[in-house]
N, C-alpha and C positions, 0 to 999 in steps of 0.2 A: 501456569501463567496467571498473573494478577490481572483481573479485570473488574472494575474499571480503574483507570488512572486517576488519582486524586489531584485536583488542581488547587491553587491557593484559595483561601477562604473568600466567600463572596460578600463579606461585610456584615452579614446577618448571623455570623457564627457558624454557618454551615459551609459545606464545600460544594463546588460545582464539579461533577464527575464527567469525565470524557470517556466514553465507552469504546474500547478497541473493537469489540465485536460489531458495534453499530457502524463504526467507520468502515469495517470490512463489508458489511451489508450494503451500505450506501455505495461503496465502490463497485460491488457486483451489479447493483441496479444501474449504475451509470455505465458500466461496461455493456450490459445488455441493451440499454437504450441507445447508446452510441453505435453499437454493432448493427442493430435493427435499422437505425437511420442511415447508416453507411451502406447497408445492403440495398436499400431503395434508391439511394443517391448514386452510388458508384458500382455496387456489385459485391460479389463474394470476396475478391482479393482485398479490398479495403476493410471489409467487415472482419475477415480473419486476422488481419494485421492488428486491428484494434483489440480484438479478443486476446491475441498473443501478448501484446504490450500490456494490456490490463491485468492479465493473469500473472505475468512476470512481475509487475509492480506490486500486485497483491501478495505474492510469495515473498518478495523482498521486504514489504512492510511487516509481514508476519515474523520474519527472522529478526528484523530490527526491534520489534516489540518484545520478542523473547530475550534478545541480548540485553536490552535496556532493563527489563524486569530482573534478569539475573544479576546485572551489575548493581542495581539499586536495592535488591533484597539483602545484600551484605553477606553473601555466602563465602566460601573459602576462596583463597587466592587462586587455587587450582581451577575452581569453577569459573572465576573471572577471566583467567587466562584462556580457558576453552571458549568462553563467550566471545572474547576478542578474536580468537582464531576463526570462529564461525562467522563473525561479522566480516572479516576480510575475505574469507572464502566466498561469502555471498557476493561481494563486489566482483571478484574474479569470475565467478560463474555467470553473473549478470552480464558483464562485458563480453564474455565468450559467447553466450547465447545470442546476444544482440548482434555481435559480429557475424556469427554463422548464419543467423536469420537474414541479415541484410546482404551479405556477400555471396552466400551459396544458395539460400532458399529464395532469394529475390523478394523478400517480404516488403510490402509497401511501407516506405520510411515514414511518410506522413501519418498513416494509420498506426504505425508502431509508436510514434511520438504521442499521438492522441491517447492511445491506450496507456502508455506510461504516465501520462499527465493526469489521468482521471483520479488517482489516489489523492492528489492535492485538493481537487474539488470535493472529494468525499470528506476530507479532514475539515475543509471550510464549512461544508453543510453540517457536520456534527457540531462544530464550534458554534455556528449560528443557532442550531437547534437547542443547544444548552443555554445560550444567552437569552433566547426568546422564550423558551418553554420552561426554563428553570431546571 
């Protein structure tokens, strides 16, 4: 996998790099912080739902990064077709896991949504980090 992803030039002739690994690290830190806060606020059920949602989003983000890298590297059409298959398989598995978790395991829906949303905040943090720290 290619890491970091190169962004457009920053005006000084250089590029601003967005690190996929740093986004994943920020995401794990946010999951841990949210789970600990939820444990003290509501208890184990909410905390575990946040962890489940966060790890599911992290796995989904990893697959998307892999697929986009494969598509942008310009490999064979066979490799691109497989990448597209993996991308759609990811969607089906994500929906299935969320459905099973909510309907059969009675996972806290609010906690699940919080966990699934944390990756967005990790991306925002990484973007701000690159804008402010260069």
